[in-house]
C-alpha positions as CSV (number, residue, x, y, z in Angstrom):
1,M,0.1,0.2,-0.1
2,H,1.3,3.3,-0.5
3,I,0.0,6.4,1.8
4,T,0.6,9.9,1.5
5,T,0.7,12.2,3.8
6,E,0.3,15.8,3.5
7,I,1.0,18.2,7.0
8,D,0.1,21.8,7.4
9,G,1.0,23.7,10.5
10,T,-1.4,21.6,13.6
11,T,-3.6,19.3,10.6
12,A,-2.6,16.1,8.5
13,L,-4.1,14.6,5.1
14,I,-3.3,10.8,5.2
15,T,-4.6,9.0,1.9
16,P,-3.9,5.4,1.9
17,H,-4.0,4.4,-1.8
18,G,-5.3,1.0,-2.2
19,E,-7.6,-1.7,0.7
20,I,-7.6,-1.0,3.8
21,D,-7.3,-4.5,5.5
22,Y,-5.1,-6.0,8.2
23,D,-2.5,-6.2,6.0
24,S,-2.2,-2.7,5.4
25,L,-3.2,-1.8,9.3
26,A,0.5,-1.6,10.6
27,A,1.5,0.8,7.7
28,L,-1.2,3.3,8.6
29,R,-1.1,3.2,12.2
30,A,2.7,3.4,11.7
31,T,2.1,6.7,9.1
32,A,-0.3,8.2,12.1
33,A,1.8,7.4,14.7
34,G,4.7,9.1,13.2
35,L,3.0,12.5,12.8
36,P,4.7,15.1,14.2
37,Q,3.3,15.7,18.3
38,A,2.0,19.4,16.8
39,V,-0.4,17.9,14.7
40,T,-3.8,18.0,16.6
41,D,-6.3,17.3,13.7
42,V,-6.2,13.9,11.0
43,T,-8.3,13.9,7.9
44,W,-8.0,10.9,6.1
45,D,-8.9,11.1,2.8
46,L,-10.6,7.4,1.5
47,H,-11.1,8.5,-1.9
48,D,-9.0,5.7,-3.1
49,A,-9.6,3.2,-0.9
50,R,-12.3,1.6,-2.5
51,F,-12.8,-1.7,0.3
52,M,-12.5,-1.0,3.9
53,D,-12.8,-4.0,6.2
54,V,-13.0,-4.5,10.1
55,A,-9.4,-2.8,9.8
56,G,-10.6,0.2,9.1
57,L,-13.0,0.5,12.1
58,H,-9.9,-0.4,14.5
59,L,-7.7,2.4,12.8
60,L,-10.7,5.0,12.5
61,G,-12.0,4.0,16.4
62,D,-8.1,4.0,17.7
63,R,-8.1,7.1,19.4
64,R,-4.9,5.8,21.9
65,R,-2.0,7.8,21.7
66,Q,1.4,7.0,24.3
67,D,1.9,10.4,26.6
68,R,-0.2,12.5,24.2
69,S,-3.7,14.1,24.1
70,P,-6.1,12.1,21.3
71,R,-6.4,13.6,17.6
72,R,-9.4,15.0,16.4
73,T,-10.1,12.6,13.4
74,A,-12.3,12.9,10.3
75,V,-13.2,10.9,7.1
76,T,-13.9,12.2,3.7
77,G,-13.5,10.9,0.3
78,L,-15.6,7.5,1.3
79,A,-16.3,5.0,-1.0
80,P,-19.7,3.3,-0.8
81,Q,-18.5,0.6,0.3
82,P,-16.5,1.8,3.3
83,L,-19.1,4.5,4.2
84,R,-21.3,1.3,4.5
85,L,-19.3,-0.2,7.0
86,L,-19.1,3.1,8.8
87,H,-22.7,4.0,9.1
88,L,-23.6,0.3,10.4
89,A,-20.5,-0.1,12.6
90,A,-21.9,3.7,14.2
91,E,-25.0,2.1,14.7
92,L,-24.4,-0.9,16.3
93,F,-20.9,0.6,18.2
94,P,-22.2,3.8,19.7
95,A,-19.4,3.9,21.9
96,M,-16.8,3.8,19.3
97,E,-17.8,7.4,18.4
98,L,-17.8,6.8,14.6
99,A,-20.9,8.8,13.8
100,A,-18.9,11.9,14.7
101,R,-16.6,10.7,12.0
102,L,-19.1,10.4,9.3
103,P,-19.8,13.4,6.3
104,A,-22.7,14.9,6.7
105,P,-25.6,13.7,4.3
106,S,-25.7,15.2,1.5
107,P,-29.4,17.3,1.2
108,G,-31.9,15.1,0.2
109,R,-30.1,12.4,1.0
110,A,-30.9,9.9,4.6
111,A,-28.4,9.2,7.1
């Protein structure tokens, strides 16, 4: 998997290129862990991740950071399959707080 990272001050944009599964989870976590301490907001741009399994839920739901406060996390560019998975997980596991990471519904579309 190829991963693109852009940093602008306290914000970072991480773009994985390929499927998000257990084979790619370690590299994605390492990318997030390697961000500078000053980064407080992370956006995962998943426009090029057409498939995501439960590993993506672990990635997006993992708010642990050793000796630092958690970063605010957002998700953008969701393809239909990852979007459906996140909606299901947000409904079934509200304690994961995944609903807060989902993009706002488009006008005329039910959430």
